[in-house]
N, C-alpha and C positions, 0 to 999 in steps of 0.2 A: 764561899763554899755553900753548896746546896745539898740537902739531904731529903731523900724520899723514903718514907717508912711504909711497909706493907702491913696489912692486918694480921699476918701470920708471923710477924716478928723479924722480918728481914729489913735491911736498910741499904740504900744505894747512895753513892756520893759522887760529887763532881765539883771542880773548882775552876775559876776563870778570873779574868781581869775585869774590873768594873769600867775602866777607862773614865772614871769620875762620873759615870752615869748612875741613876738611881735603880740599880738592878734589884736590890732587895725589896724596894717599894713596889716595883712592877710585879715581882713574883707574888708578894703579899696581896696586892689588889686585883691583879688581872690573871694570874696563873693558878695560885693555890685554890681559890674557890671553885675552879673548874676541875682540877685534878682530885681534890679531896673527896673521898668516897667513891671515885670512879672505879669501875670494874673493867679490866681489859686484859687480853692475852698478849697483845702486841703494842709496845709503847708508841709506835707510829700512829695508831688509832687515837690515842690520847693527845698526841702532839697536834694532829690536824683538827680534832674536835675543839681543842683549846684555841688554836689559832683562828678558827672560824668565828669565835665569839668577839674578837676585837682586832680586825685587820689593821685598823688605824694605828694601833699600838704595837701589835705583835709581829707585823710583817717585815720589819727592818729595824736597824739601829739598836737602841737599848732594849726595846721590847723583844726583838729576835734574840738578842744575847741572853736575856733572862729566860726565855723559853728554851733556848739551846741547853742551858745548864740543867734545867729541870728534866729535859728529855734525856740528857746524859745520865743523870742520877737514876731515872726510871729504868733505863737499860741496864745500868749497873745492878740495880735491885733485882731485876728479872734474872740476870746471869747468876746472882748469888742464890736466888730461890731454886734455880735449876742445877746449882753446883757446877757451873761451867765458867770458863773464861769468856769474856766478851768476844774474843777472836773465834773461839769454837762455836759460840752461840750464833754468830753471824755466818758460820759455814766455812771459815778459813783455817789456816795453820800459821803459827809464828814463823817468820822468815828472816834470815840475815839480810842486811841491806846497808847501803852507804849512809853515812851520817855526816852532817855539816856542823862545824863549830862556829858559833856566832862570836866573832872576835871584835876587838877595838872598842870595848866599853870600859869606862865612859867615853863618849864620842870625842872628848877633848884629849884622849890619850895621845902621847907623842908618837912620831914615826918610829923612833927607836923602841918605844914601849910595845907597839904593835908587832914590830919585827921579833922582839924577844918572846912575845906571847905565842906567835905563830910558830916560831922555831921550836919552842918547847912542846907545843901541841903536835907538830910534825914528828918529833922524836917519840911522842907517846902513841903514834899510830894514826893520827888524823890526816886526811888527805883532801878534805873539802873545808873551805873557810868562806865566811861572808862578813863583811864589815859595813857599818852604817856611815852615812854622810856625817861630817862634823860641822860645827857652826862656821868654820872658816874654810873656804874652798881650796885655798893653797895648802892648808894643813891636810885637808881631805886627800888631795892629790899625792902629797908626800907619804901619807899613811898607806894609801893603796899601792904605791910603788914599793914601799917597804914590805907590805903584806905579800906582794907577788914575789919579791926576792926570797922571803922566808918560806913561802909555800912551795918553792921549786916548781915542779911541773903539776902541782895539785890544782884542783878546781878552786876558782876564786870568784865570788859574787860581790855585787855592790848594791846597797840598799839606799835609795833616795829618801825613804821614809815619808813619802808624800810631801816633801819639803819645798818643791818648786811649783809655781802656778802659772808658768809661762813656757809654752812648748819650745820656743827658741832657746831659752835658758837651759832647758834639759838637754836638748840636742847639742848645744855648744859645749856643755860640760862633758857629756858622754864622749864627744870627739876627743877630748883631752885624755880619756881613758882607753882609747883605741888600742894602744900598743901593749896593754896589760893582759890580753887574751882572757877577758872576763867570760864567765859562764853565763851570766845575765846581769842586767840592771833590773832593780826591783822597785815597784811602786813609785814610778817617776812623776806621777801627777795625782793630785787629790781625787778621791773617789767621786764618781758622778758624771764623768764626761768620757765615755768610751771613744768618742771620735778624736779627742785630744790624744788619748793613749795610742790610738791607731796612727795618728799623724807622727807621733814620736817613733813608733815602731818602724814606720816607712823611711825614717831619716837616720837611724842609728845602725851601727854595724853589728851590735851584739843582740842576743835574744832579750825579750822583755817579759818579765814575770810580774803579775799584778794580782792582788786580792786580799792582802792582810787585813784582818778586822772587818771585812765586808760580809754581807749576808742578807738574804731576803730580797723582796721587791724584784728588781731586774738584774740582780747578781745570780749567776754569772752570764745570763743570757745576753746582756748588752755587750759585754766584753767579747763573747764568742761570736755573736752575729756581726760585730764591727770588724772582725778579723784583727783585733787589737793586740793580741798577746801570743807569745810562744809557749808560755807556761802559766797555768792557773794556780794561784796560791789559794789554799783552802785552810779553814780554821774551824774546827769542830765546835768551839765555844761561841762562834758568831754565825755559823752557817746553818744552824738549826739542829745542833746536837748530832747524835748518831743518825737519826731519821733524816735530817736535812743534808748531812754530809753524804749519805748514800745517794741522794738525788743529784747533788752537785757532781759527785764522781761520775755518775752515769752520763750526765750532760757533757762533761769534759771528754769522756771516752767516746761518746757519739760524735763529737766534733773533731776527734783526733788530736786533742790537746793534752799533754801530760800534766800531772798535778804535782804540787810540792806543798807539804803542810807547814803551817806557821807555828813553830814552837810546840809546846804541850806534847812532848814525845811519849809520855806515859799513857796518854789517851790516843794520840794519832797512830802510833805504830800498831797498837792492838786492834784498833777499829779498821784501819786501812788493810792490815793483813787479813782481818775477818772478811772484808769486802773483796778480797782477791786482787788488790792493786799490786801489780808485779814490780813496778819500778818507780820508786820515789825515795828521796833522801830524808831521813829524820833530822830534826834540828835540835841542837843542845846549846844552852848557854854555858859559858865557862864559870864553874862554881866560884862564888865570891865576887864576881864582876858586876853583879846587879842586873844582869840581863833578864833572868827569870828566877828570882830567889826562892820562890815556892818549890821549885824543882830541885834545888841544889842539894837538899838533904834527903831526897828520895833515891831510889836505885839509879846508879850511873852506868853508862854504857861500857861494855867490854869490846875493844876494837882491835882489829888486826889489819894493817894496810888499808885503813879507811872504811872497813866493813864492820858494823856492829852486830854482835850476836843478839838474838831475840831477848827481850826482857824476861825476867823470871815468870813462870806460869803461876796462875792463881785465879780464884774466882773473880768474876766481874772485871774491873780495871786493875785488880791487884791491890797492892799496898800504896795508896796515894795520899796518905796523911802521915805527917811526922809531928806528933804532939810536942816534941821537944822544940821544934822550930816554931810551932804555933804559940807556945808558951812565951816566946821571946818577942811576940808581936803585940801591937795594940789591938785587942779583940773586942768587937761589939757583937754579942750573941744573945739577943733577947729571946729568941725562939729555941735556944739550947740545941743548936745543930751539933755541937761538939760533945753532947752528953753521951756517955757510955758507948763510945765508938767501938765497934767489933774489932777483935784482934786481927782478923784477916784483912782489915782496911789499913791498919797502922804499920808503919815501919818499925 
C-alpha cells in the first residue's frame, strides 16, 4: 500500500501486488525524494518529472510498478482535496458494465469443483467467466469443458498465465480448446516477444488478449505495431497509474484495439469510466478463493444478468482499505502508512 500526504492534511491511497519485487525500496530510494515537497496541480506532471530522473529504473518492471502506485495515490489525494470521485475528476460518469468472474482457483481445482463454482455463480447473475491453466494439461482441458457446460451460453475465457515458451505448444493446446467457443485466450507467451504472440494469433481460431502485469518501455507499442493481439490487457498498477493508463487507453483506441483491465476492479472501473471507455468488462475474484484476497472484503458487485452496477460513489477511489482484513495479515509498516487512515478511505 502506498500513501501520499498533502501539506493541507489530505491523504491519497493505492495498493497493488509486489510480485516479489522490491517495490517499497524503489519508492523510498527513487520516487519519494522526487515527490517530496513537489508542488503540482496535475499528478501527471509529477509522474513525468519523476520518471525523467531515472529511466533505467522507472521505465519498466518493478520501477514502473512502484511509480504507478505513487501516481495512483497522488490522483486519489487530488480527488479528495477537490471533494470529487476520481471518475468525476477525470471527466466521466459511473457506468454499468459487464463483469467477469475469475474462476477455477486454486488451479488444481477439479473439473467437478469448477462446474459447481460456475453453476453457482451463474445462478447468482454472472455471465462471464475466465479460468487459468492448471499444472496438468489434461486436467486443464477437463476443467475448461466443465466450465463451458456450467456457463451455458455465457462468455468463457482461458488464461495461459504466460506458462508456455514455445509457440507450437501454445497453438497445439489452443486447438484442443477449439470447440469450447472461447471468448479469448490470454497471455499465451511470456512478455517481451511480440512477434511470437503475433505468430500465435495467426494460427489459432480464437481472439488473443495480452498484457497482464506489463507496462512501460515498449508496452503496448510492440504488441500493437506487430498486430499481435485482438484485446489489450491493461493494469493500472503496472501501466503507470492513472497517468500511464490514460496514455495506454489512448494508444489502444487509436489502434482500434479494445481493452480489458486486469483485476483491481475498485480502481479500474472508476478510472476507466472517468476516461470515457465505453466497453470493457470488469474482473472480480471469487471471495475466499485466493485470487485477489485484498479485494474480497471491500465492496462487492451487484449484478443482474451479467451486468454490474457502478460501485458506490465517494471521494477519490472510495473506500479501498479494510482494516479488519489488514489486521489479519503480516504487516511491515515502518513508515506508518496505516496511521490514522481517514474514515472515507476505510470500509
